[in-house]
MDAnalysis code that builds the backbone (N, CA, C; Angstrom):
import MDAnalysis as mda
import numpy as np

u = mda.Universe.empty(582, n_residues=194, atom_resindex=np.repeat(np.arange(194), 3), trajectory=True)
u.add_TopologyAttr("name", ["N", "CA", "C"] * 194)
u.add_TopologyAttr("resid", np.arange(1, 195))
u.add_TopologyAttr("resname", ["MET", "ASP", "THR", "TYR", "THR", "ALA", "PHE", "ALA", "GLY", "HIS", "THR", "ARG", "ILE", "ALA", "THR", "GLY", "PRO", "LEU", "PRO", "LYS", "VAL", "ALA", "LEU", "VAL", "LEU", "LYS", "HIS", "ALA", "ALA", "PRO", "ALA", "THR", "GLU", "PRO", "VAL", "ILE", "ILE", "PHE", "SER", "ASP", "ARG", "THR", "GLY", "GLN", "PRO", "VAL", "ASP", "LEU", "ASP", "LEU", "ARG", "GLY", "SER", "ASP", "ARG", "ASP", "ILE", "LEU", "ALA", "ARG", "LEU", "PRO", "ALA", "ASP", "ALA", "GLY", "ALA", "ALA", "ALA", "GLN", "GLN", "LEU", "PRO", "SER", "GLU", "PRO", "ARG", "GLY", "ARG", "GLY", "ARG", "PRO", "LYS", "LEU", "GLY", "VAL", "VAL", "ALA", "ARG", "GLU", "VAL", "THR", "LEU", "LEU", "PRO", "GLN", "HIS", "TRP", "GLU", "TRP", "LEU", "SER", "THR", "GLN", "PRO", "GLY", "GLY", "ALA", "SER", "VAL", "ALA", "LEU", "ARG", "LYS", "LEU", "VAL", "HIS", "GLU", "ALA", "ARG", "ARG", "ALA", "SER", "GLY", "ASP", "SER", "ASP", "ARG", "ALA", "ARG", "GLU", "ALA", "ARG", "ASP", "ALA", "ALA", "TYR", "HIS", "PHE", "MET", "SER", "GLY", "ILE", "GLY", "SER", "ASN", "LEU", "PRO", "GLN", "PHE", "GLU", "GLU", "ALA", "SER", "ARG", "ALA", "LEU", "PHE", "ALA", "GLY", "ASP", "LEU", "GLY", "ARG", "PHE", "ALA", "ARG", "LEU", "LEU", "ALA", "GLU", "TRP", "PRO", "ALA", "ASP", "ILE", "ARG", "ASP", "HIS", "ALA", "ILE", "ALA", "MET", "ALA", "HIS", "ARG", "HIS", "ARG", "ALA", "ASP", "THR", "GLU", "ILE", "GLY"])
u.atoms.positions = np.array([
    [-5.450, -2.418, 17.178],
    [-6.568, -0.958, 17.777],
    [-5.657, 0.101, 17.763],
    [-6.132, 1.119, 16.914],
    [-5.491, 2.343, 16.945],
    [-5.054, 2.834, 18.484],
    [-4.175, 3.673, 18.802],
    [-3.944, 4.335, 20.223],
    [-3.914, 5.960, 19.654],
    [-3.844, 6.661, 20.784],
    [-3.856, 7.972, 20.914],
    [-3.195, 8.475, 22.010],
    [-2.405, 9.248, 22.025],
    [-1.687, 10.143, 23.185],
    [-2.070, 11.590, 23.204],
    [-2.571, 11.790, 24.345],
    [-2.722, 13.587, 24.703],
    [-1.591, 14.017, 25.479],
    [-1.524, 14.950, 24.933],
    [-0.463, 15.987, 25.466],
    [-0.941, 17.150, 26.038],
    [-0.601, 17.737, 27.566],
    [-0.824, 19.078, 27.761],
    [0.437, 19.802, 27.825],
    [0.703, 20.724, 26.935],
    [1.650, 21.315, 26.742],
    [3.000, 20.229, 26.447],
    [3.932, 20.018, 27.006],
    [4.938, 19.142, 26.762],
    [4.758, 17.872, 27.441],
    [3.863, 17.611, 28.207],
    [3.471, 16.460, 29.029],
    [2.500, 15.528, 28.821],
    [2.807, 14.530, 28.743],
    [1.855, 13.340, 27.927],
    [1.077, 13.039, 29.178],
    [-0.246, 12.978, 28.981],
    [-1.576, 12.850, 29.881],
    [-1.674, 11.339, 30.001],
    [-2.519, 10.859, 28.763],
    [-2.673, 9.615, 28.690],
    [-2.488, 9.029, 27.141],
    [-2.492, 7.800, 27.012],
    [-2.262, 7.064, 25.739],
    [-3.172, 5.850, 25.944],
    [-3.998, 5.362, 24.660],
    [-4.586, 4.450, 24.705],
    [-5.735, 4.426, 23.375],
    [-6.539, 3.570, 23.597],
    [-7.790, 3.859, 22.548],
    [-8.523, 5.130, 22.859],
    [-9.021, 5.780, 21.728],
    [-9.573, 6.903, 21.906],
    [-10.780, 6.902, 22.909],
    [-11.175, 6.172, 23.223],
    [-12.379, 6.401, 24.184],
    [-11.610, 6.457, 25.566],
    [-10.797, 5.725, 26.111],
    [-10.021, 5.708, 26.907],
    [-9.502, 7.378, 27.390],
    [-8.486, 7.536, 26.240],
    [-8.110, 8.730, 26.496],
    [-8.902, 10.358, 26.395],
    [-10.234, 10.096, 25.782],
    [-11.072, 10.980, 26.017],
    [-11.494, 11.080, 27.667],
    [-11.900, 9.837, 28.198],
    [-12.638, 10.071, 29.395],
    [-11.297, 10.498, 30.530],
    [-10.502, 10.007, 30.404],
    [-9.176, 10.509, 30.947],
    [-9.182, 12.126, 31.017],
    [-9.110, 12.517, 29.855],
    [-9.226, 13.991, 29.551],
    [-10.375, 14.663, 30.274],
    [-11.493, 13.976, 30.198],
    [-12.880, 14.579, 30.852],
    [-12.389, 14.624, 32.272],
    [-12.187, 13.581, 32.705],
    [-11.876, 13.527, 34.295],
    [-10.608, 14.137, 34.863],
    [-9.725, 14.764, 33.991],
    [-8.396, 15.239, 34.676],
    [-8.798, 16.537, 35.030],
    [-7.840, 17.050, 36.024],
    [-7.768, 18.768, 36.011],
    [-7.685, 19.044, 35.263],
    [-8.376, 20.556, 35.078],
    [-8.227, 21.231, 34.082],
    [-6.620, 21.739, 33.725],
    [-6.256, 21.408, 32.587],
    [-4.843, 21.730, 32.398],
    [-4.567, 23.251, 32.029],
    [-3.530, 23.658, 32.395],
    [-2.967, 25.100, 32.371],
    [-2.289, 25.401, 30.876],
    [-1.934, 24.246, 30.317],
    [-1.271, 24.236, 28.838],
    [-2.442, 23.865, 27.931],
    [-2.212, 24.117, 26.779],
    [-3.333, 23.736, 25.679],
    [-3.315, 21.951, 25.565],
    [-4.154, 20.979, 25.586],
    [-4.175, 19.944, 25.558],
    [-4.343, 19.640, 24.072],
    [-3.659, 18.764, 23.320],
    [-3.578, 17.939, 21.726],
    [-3.498, 16.872, 22.282],
    [-4.720, 15.890, 21.074],
    [-4.731, 14.465, 21.181],
    [-4.114, 14.228, 19.662],
    [-3.009, 13.300, 19.905],
    [-2.592, 12.842, 18.491],
    [-2.932, 11.200, 18.338],
    [-2.953, 10.830, 17.040],
    [-3.355, 9.599, 16.688],
    [-1.818, 9.175, 16.350],
    [-1.488, 7.954, 17.142],
    [0.078, 7.344, 17.421],
    [0.426, 6.526, 16.060],
    [-0.920, 6.363, 14.885],
    [-0.898, 5.791, 13.520],
    [-0.193, 6.868, 12.596],
    [-0.981, 8.064, 12.613],
    [-0.651, 8.914, 11.647],
    [0.159, 10.152, 12.155],
    [0.161, 10.577, 13.486],
    [0.721, 11.563, 13.913],
    [-0.048, 12.783, 14.169],
    [-1.127, 12.789, 13.502],
    [-2.053, 13.837, 13.051],
    [-2.929, 14.147, 14.430],
    [-2.932, 15.560, 14.373],
    [-3.808, 15.854, 15.946],
    [-5.218, 15.407, 15.580],
    [-5.912, 15.071, 16.671],
    [-7.538, 14.940, 16.630],
    [-8.396, 15.778, 17.499],
    [-9.485, 16.309, 16.872],
    [-10.004, 17.119, 17.777],
    [-11.448, 16.346, 18.559],
    [-11.745, 16.563, 19.994],
    [-12.776, 15.979, 20.364],
    [-13.484, 17.141, 21.107],
    [-14.721, 16.812, 21.067],
    [-15.840, 17.302, 22.117],
    [-15.935, 16.715, 23.377],
    [-15.496, 17.365, 24.548],
    [-15.227, 16.683, 25.503],
    [-16.498, 17.393, 26.542],
    [-17.632, 17.946, 25.921],
    [-18.605, 18.490, 27.081],
    [-19.708, 17.401, 27.147],
    [-20.311, 17.547, 28.342],
    [-21.543, 16.547, 28.455],
    [-20.980, 15.334, 29.249],
    [-21.737, 14.434, 29.539],
    [-21.756, 13.154, 30.279],
    [-20.581, 12.233, 29.670],
    [-20.037, 11.456, 30.279],
    [-19.134, 10.305, 29.371],
    [-20.062, 9.564, 28.374],
    [-21.108, 9.398, 28.660],
    [-21.951, 8.951, 27.465],
    [-22.130, 9.470, 26.465],
    [-22.210, 10.809, 26.840],
    [-22.244, 11.726, 25.716],
    [-21.131, 11.748, 24.919],
    [-19.954, 11.954, 25.389],
    [-18.728, 11.781, 24.812],
    [-18.501, 10.677, 24.092],
    [-18.743, 9.491, 24.612],
    [-18.625, 8.063, 24.083],
    [-19.252, 8.066, 22.443],
    [-20.797, 8.516, 22.700],
    [-21.433, 8.712, 21.650],
    [-21.034, 9.508, 20.315],
    [-20.086, 10.491, 20.860],
    [-19.885, 11.564, 19.791],
    [-18.333, 11.036, 19.224],
    [-18.000, 10.061, 19.679],
    [-16.602, 9.528, 19.103],
    [-16.947, 8.960, 17.820],
    [-16.053, 9.131, 16.856],
    [-16.101, 8.506, 15.378],
    [-16.324, 6.942, 15.693],
    [-17.361, 6.314, 14.804],
    [-17.225, 4.665, 14.988],
    [-16.315, 4.345, 14.424],
    [-15.512, 4.357, 13.469],
    [-14.037, 4.070, 13.254],
    [-12.998, 5.430, 13.697],
    [-12.376, 5.007, 14.998],
    [-11.793, 6.251, 15.539],
    [-10.493, 6.334, 14.732],
    [-9.866, 5.590, 13.733],
    [-8.819, 5.710, 13.121],
    [-9.528, 7.113, 11.979],
    [-10.699, 7.206, 11.852],
    [-11.013, 8.243, 10.795],
    [-10.898, 9.518, 11.410],
    [-10.985, 9.452, 12.519],
    [-10.872, 10.959, 13.616],
    [-9.560, 11.689, 13.300],
    [-8.525, 10.859, 12.900],
    [-7.276, 11.524, 12.591],
    [-6.890, 11.984, 10.981],
    [-7.748, 11.324, 10.442],
    [-7.609, 11.647, 8.960],
    [-9.007, 11.798, 8.278],
    [-9.780, 13.051, 8.396],
    [-11.000, 13.714, 8.417],
    [-11.054, 13.477, 6.590],
    [-11.420, 12.464, 5.849],
    [-11.341, 12.880, 4.390],
    [-12.869, 13.240, 3.694],
    [-12.881, 13.873, 2.823],
    [-14.418, 14.430, 2.285],
    [-15.066, 12.803, 1.829],
    [-16.131, 12.669, 2.257],
    [-16.945, 11.433, 1.600],
    [-17.404, 11.363, 0.450],
    [-17.027, 10.252, -0.262],
    [-17.199, 10.443, -1.867],
    [-18.704, 9.462, -1.868],
    [-19.509, 10.094, -3.053],
    [-20.448, 9.465, -3.134],
    [-20.281, 8.009, -3.673],
    [-21.039, 6.845, -3.022],
    [-21.132, 5.769, -3.550],
    [-21.624, 5.477, -4.753],
    [-20.764, 4.910, -5.559],
    [-20.806, 4.636, -6.956],
    [-21.193, 3.058, -7.135],
    [-20.759, 2.529, -7.983],
    [-21.130, 1.021, -8.510],
    [-19.950, 0.227, -7.601],
    [-20.254, -1.208, -7.626],
    [-19.235, -1.908, -6.827],
    [-20.225, -3.077, -6.096],
    [-19.835, -3.463, -4.970],
    [-20.425, -4.281, -3.893],
    [-19.919, -3.564, -2.534],
    [-20.823, -2.678, -2.216],
    [-20.615, -1.773, -0.894],
    [-20.585, -2.723, 0.228],
    [-21.687, -3.879, 0.163],
    [-21.829, -4.663, 1.621],
    [-20.344, -5.480, 1.708],
    [-19.737, -5.685, 0.614],
    [-18.536, -6.478, 0.668],
    [-17.215, -5.453, 0.749],
    [-17.821, -4.331, 0.712],
    [-16.142, -3.529, 0.766],
    [-15.801, -2.956, -0.738],
    [-16.669, -3.437, -1.473],
    [-15.933, -3.289, -3.051],
    [-16.779, -2.165, -3.465],
    [-15.863, -0.831, -3.765],
    [-16.230, 0.225, -4.379],
    [-15.560, 0.478, -5.816],
    [-16.430, 1.119, -6.561],
    [-15.892, 1.297, -8.108],
    [-15.432, 2.335, -7.982],
    [-13.839, 2.714, -8.705],
    [-13.474, 3.916, -8.639],
    [-12.771, 3.953, -9.889],
    [-12.503, 5.282, -10.582],
    [-11.734, 5.335, -11.763],
    [-10.606, 5.165, -11.995],
    [-10.025, 4.053, -13.078],
    [-8.814, 3.896, -13.137],
    [-8.403, 4.438, -14.481],
    [-7.304, 4.910, -14.679],
    [-6.707, 5.132, -16.091],
    [-5.603, 4.632, -16.314],
    [-5.535, 3.919, -17.521],
    [-4.458, 2.910, -17.912],
    [-4.390, 3.323, -19.497],
    [-3.212, 2.912, -19.956],
    [-2.749, 3.062, -21.702],
    [-3.763, 1.806, -22.293],
    [-3.775, 1.963, -23.279],
    [-4.631, 0.904, -24.107],
    [-4.104, -0.403, -24.040],
    [-2.675, -0.631, -24.170],
    [-1.919, -1.961, -23.709],
    [-2.013, -2.626, -22.502],
    [-2.110, -1.715, -21.379],
    [-2.406, -2.219, -20.291],
    [-3.905, -2.628, -20.253],
    [-5.006, -2.329, -20.609],
    [-6.422, -2.734, -20.762],
    [-6.287, -4.015, -21.537],
    [-5.635, -3.861, -22.655],
    [-5.622, -5.293, -23.458],
    [-5.000, -6.395, -22.579],
    [-3.913, -6.231, -21.831],
    [-3.115, -7.462, -21.115],
    [-4.369, -7.720, -20.065],
    [-4.811, -6.620, -19.518],
    [-5.770, -6.894, -18.120],
    [-6.930, -7.913, -18.620],
    [-7.371, -7.536, -19.945],
    [-8.594, -8.313, -20.594],
    [-8.318, -9.771, -21.127],
    [-6.957, -10.299, -20.908],
    [-6.640, -11.259, -21.222],
    [-6.177, -12.260, -19.882],
    [-6.390, -11.675, -18.908],
    [-6.015, -12.413, -17.480],
    [-7.393, -12.968, -16.876],
    [-7.160, -14.184, -16.445],
    [-8.269, -14.999, -16.007],
    [-8.834, -14.293, -14.942],
    [-10.069, -13.948, -14.998],
    [-11.082, -13.557, -13.964],
    [-11.230, -12.289, -14.144],
    [-10.543, -11.491, -15.366],
    [-10.775, -10.390, -15.901],
    [-9.730, -9.303, -15.032],
    [-10.062, -8.073, -15.438],
    [-9.204, -6.785, -14.968],
    [-9.217, -6.843, -13.537],
    [-10.596, -6.572, -12.849],
    [-10.423, -6.424, -11.449],
    [-9.725, -7.487, -10.454],
    [-9.875, -8.560, -10.995],
    [-9.070, -9.945, -10.398],
    [-7.576, -9.518, -10.516],
    [-7.282, -9.380, -11.629],
    [-5.695, -9.037, -11.920],
    [-5.101, -7.812, -11.251],
    [-6.025, -6.933, -11.106],
    [-5.638, -5.761, -10.188],
    [-5.465, -6.035, -9.075],
    [-6.461, -6.915, -8.384],
    [-6.112, -7.046, -6.989],
    [-5.084, -7.775, -6.817],
    [-4.679, -8.884, -7.252],
    [-3.686, -9.376, -7.495],
    [-2.464, -8.491, -7.356],
    [-2.005, -7.780, -8.326],
    [-0.997, -7.006, -8.518],
    [-1.040, -6.061, -6.995],
    [-2.311, -5.646, -6.828],
    [-1.837, -4.700, -5.616],
    [-1.553, -5.514, -4.514],
    [-1.858, -7.084, -4.219],
    [-1.553, -7.556, -2.909],
    [-0.101, -7.965, -3.042],
    [0.548, -8.302, -4.427],
    [1.617, -8.591, -4.729],
    [2.650, -7.197, -4.235],
    [2.019, -6.137, -4.780],
    [2.952, -5.171, -4.566],
    [2.941, -4.589, -2.702],
    [1.854, -4.698, -2.332],
    [1.973, -4.853, -0.766],
    [2.714, -5.535, 0.038],
    [2.740, -6.361, -0.580],
    [3.707, -7.780, -0.046],
    [5.122, -7.693, -0.241],
    [5.459, -7.121, -1.380],
    [6.659, -6.954, -1.884],
    [7.172, -5.416, -0.864],
    [6.480, -4.617, -0.738],
    [6.807, -3.376, -0.176],
    [6.522, -2.945, 1.235],
    [5.935, -3.869, 1.929],
    [5.223, -4.119, 3.243],
    [6.323, -3.148, 3.968],
    [7.546, -3.709, 4.061],
    [8.640, -3.125, 5.245],
    [8.772, -1.357, 4.800],
    [9.099, -1.317, 3.718],
    [9.528, 0.184, 3.309],
    [8.303, 0.856, 3.628],
    [6.690, 0.383, 3.171],
    [5.866, 1.143, 3.558],
    [5.464, 1.486, 4.876],
    [6.075, 0.371, 5.694],
    [5.740, 0.727, 7.245],
    [6.869, 1.666, 7.788],
    [7.904, 1.524, 7.117],
    [8.960, 2.366, 7.639],
    [8.651, 4.081, 7.453],
    [8.070, 3.997, 5.858],
    [7.404, 5.322, 5.413],
    [6.388, 6.057, 6.441],
    [5.463, 4.884, 6.647],
    [4.251, 5.715, 7.436],
    [4.486, 5.925, 8.795],
    [5.745, 5.339, 9.497],
    [6.315, 5.404, 10.908],
    [6.919, 6.910, 11.035],
    [7.966, 6.969, 9.854],
    [8.484, 8.105, 9.629],
    [7.710, 9.622, 9.438],
    [6.540, 9.055, 8.385],
    [5.465, 10.684, 8.385],
    [4.787, 10.796, 9.660],
    [4.370, 9.871, 10.346],
    [3.760, 9.837, 11.593],
    [4.538, 10.587, 12.451],
    [5.536, 10.097, 12.889],
    [6.508, 10.754, 13.640],
    [6.473, 12.262, 13.220],
    [7.120, 12.878, 12.125],
    [7.315, 13.801, 11.381],
    [5.856, 14.832, 11.881],
    [4.599, 14.490, 11.543],
    [3.622, 15.037, 11.893],
    [3.369, 15.351, 13.132],
    [3.702, 14.560, 14.096],
    [3.586, 14.477, 15.415],
    [4.569, 15.590, 15.789],
    [5.839, 15.570, 15.454],
    [6.936, 16.529, 15.751],
    [6.396, 18.004, 15.314],
    [5.825, 17.896, 14.111],
    [5.357, 19.059, 13.421],
    [4.449, 19.820, 14.188],
    [3.556, 18.963, 14.657],
    [2.302, 19.458, 15.608],
    [2.725, 19.980, 17.173],
    [3.751, 19.332, 17.673],
    [3.716, 19.948, 18.973],
    [5.420, 20.556, 19.199],
    [6.185, 20.074, 18.140],
    [7.590, 20.837, 18.653],
    [8.223, 21.521, 17.646],
    [7.577, 21.921, 16.679],
    [8.250, 22.848, 15.583],
    [8.968, 23.841, 15.928],
    [8.736, 24.248, 17.235],
    [9.500, 25.445, 17.946],
    [10.501, 24.980, 18.851],
    [11.097, 23.841, 19.105],
    [12.266, 23.136, 19.782],
    [13.037, 23.196, 19.297],
    [14.491, 23.160, 20.017],
    [15.842, 23.139, 19.405],
    [15.878, 22.084, 18.471],
    [16.575, 22.324, 17.365],
    [17.173, 21.140, 16.564],
    [15.891, 20.711, 15.973],
    [14.601, 21.402, 15.768],
    [13.558, 20.612, 14.919],
    [13.999, 20.253, 13.653],
    [14.541, 21.323, 12.715],
    [14.778, 21.253, 11.312],
    [15.893, 19.841, 11.124],
    [16.901, 20.090, 11.895],
    [17.857, 18.730, 11.980],
    [17.436, 17.591, 12.150],
    [16.529, 17.578, 13.122],
    [15.779, 16.326, 13.575],
    [15.066, 15.736, 12.446],
    [14.424, 16.799, 11.580],
    [13.363, 16.271, 10.484],
    [14.374, 15.954, 9.274],
    [15.419, 16.449, 9.223],
    [16.439, 15.883, 7.993],
    [16.831, 14.630, 8.370],
    [17.238, 14.334, 9.762],
    [17.987, 12.957, 10.049],
    [16.908, 12.102, 10.129],
    [15.377, 12.466, 10.378],
    [14.363, 11.292, 10.217],
    [14.043, 11.022, 8.890],
    [13.950, 11.765, 7.956],
    [13.563, 11.324, 6.385],
    [14.827, 10.985, 5.820],
    [16.128, 11.015, 6.379],
    [17.409, 10.420, 5.944],
    [17.584, 9.080, 6.341],
    [16.432, 8.489, 7.178],
    [16.424, 7.460, 7.718],
    [17.567, 7.166, 8.974],
    [18.219, 8.268, 9.309],
    [19.212, 8.096, 10.040],
    [18.838, 8.181, 11.880],
    [18.064, 7.349, 12.441],
    [17.442, 7.377, 13.539],
    [18.293, 7.485, 15.023],
    [19.342, 7.153, 14.758],
    [20.676, 7.412, 15.658],
    [20.642, 8.858, 16.018],
    [21.027, 9.363, 15.061],
    [21.367, 11.005, 14.849],
    [20.236, 11.501, 15.447],
    [18.709, 11.191, 14.877],
    [17.564, 11.819, 14.971],
    [17.340, 11.878, 16.497],
    [17.667, 10.534, 17.369],
    [17.659, 10.460, 18.563],
    [18.560, 11.582, 19.239],
    [19.627, 11.525, 18.989],
    [20.458, 12.787, 19.701],
    [20.099, 13.894, 19.332],
    [19.564, 14.446, 18.203],
    [19.004, 15.465, 18.048],
    [18.001, 16.060, 19.027],
    [17.255, 15.072, 19.513],
    [16.045, 15.141, 20.252],
    [16.271, 15.518, 21.761],
    [17.873, 15.264, 22.185],
    [18.085, 14.978, 23.490],
    [17.688, 16.014, 24.307],
    [18.015, 17.437, 23.771],
    [17.257, 18.565, 24.580],
    [15.763, 18.537, 24.695],
    [14.974, 17.943, 24.029],
    [13.761, 18.178, 24.007],
    [13.061, 17.525, 25.458],
    [11.753, 18.065, 25.831],
    [11.217, 17.668, 26.813],
    [10.902, 16.037, 26.721],
    [11.189, 15.670, 27.664],
    [11.339, 14.037, 28.019],
    [10.047, 13.247, 26.990],
    [8.938, 13.453, 27.502],
    [7.922, 12.907, 27.125],
    [7.603, 13.080, 25.424],
    [7.850, 14.319, 25.153],
    [7.801, 14.743, 23.428],
    [9.004, 13.930, 22.836],
    [10.100, 13.926, 23.421],
    [11.460, 13.179, 22.695],
    [10.866, 11.570, 22.547],
    [10.783, 11.145, 23.805],
    [10.255, 10.141, 23.865],
    [9.318, 9.407, 22.965],
    [8.325, 9.997, 22.927],
    [6.999, 9.753, 21.860],
    [7.642, 9.760, 20.443],
    [8.138, 10.803, 20.177],
    [8.503, 10.787, 18.621],
    [9.598, 9.743, 18.468],
    [10.331, 9.498, 19.284],
    [11.359, 8.148, 18.895],
    [10.754, 6.921, 18.748],
    [10.079, 6.615, 19.812],
    [8.917, 5.191, 19.728],
    [8.456, 5.479, 18.329],
    [7.780, 6.779, 17.922],
    [7.140, 6.542, 16.487],
    [7.850, 6.199, 15.535],
    [9.015, 6.828, 15.506],
    [9.892, 6.638, 14.284],
    [10.105, 5.100, 13.988],
    [10.221, 4.686, 15.450],
    [10.946, 3.456, 15.272],
    [9.866, 2.078, 15.310],
    [8.635, 2.620, 15.245],
    [7.442, 1.885, 15.255],
    [7.311, 0.525, 14.422],
    [7.705, 1.162, 12.868],
    [7.835, 0.033, 11.919],
    [8.440, -0.993, 12.414],
    [9.571, -0.792, 13.268],
    [10.470, -2.265, 13.668],
    [9.662, -2.914, 14.077],
    [9.057, -2.480, 15.472],
    [7.952, -3.326, 16.185],
    [7.380, -4.106, 15.528],
    [6.472, -3.294, 14.561],
    [5.259, -3.937, 13.457],
    [6.116, -4.830, 12.758],
    [7.128, -4.968, 12.294],
    [7.745, -6.031, 11.643],
    [8.281, -7.167, 12.584],
    [8.193, -6.900, 13.527],
    [8.866, -8.275, 14.271],
    [7.754, -8.650, 15.163],
    [6.537, -8.071, 15.019],
    [5.242, -8.591, 15.655],
    [4.421, -9.315, 14.527],
    [4.631, -8.683, 13.241],
    [4.018, -9.094, 12.068],
    [4.614, -10.319, 11.459],
])
């Protein structure tokens, strides 16, 4: 389940599923600092409308809370099997690729799905590390781009030097520093669990 973290200025207020964070913010004393909610998965800020009753707030939350952090324009539904989650999209390949796909058992769709599954399995660890790095960077940019050593810390993060990254964040406010470091290391925890 996706989690979210709310900050008032440099202070962490709440972490948890989006409904929990929304209600904590609703019932918290008014913050003197701006409040920003971040997706822990993407590091992107999330906007919530906290007006009305608890029921009103919960009713306005997106059904897929993960979508709140990445508002993508909706695409018109095309061919495919939408009830099964299959959506047709355009794929551009060279003629020799189409020829090879047409000779595969089950046809092009089955062969492409197998190739995607194999690629995801092969690059899983590096994909998780990249996602964690990107999320940490989005979070840092959203809340700490004016903090000391931001540029150097970003370079260390993208270089994969997480020890140097943590040392460069030493002067940052504790809640922001700890959250950024945890986000950058999240892929290691995911690998150990998965």
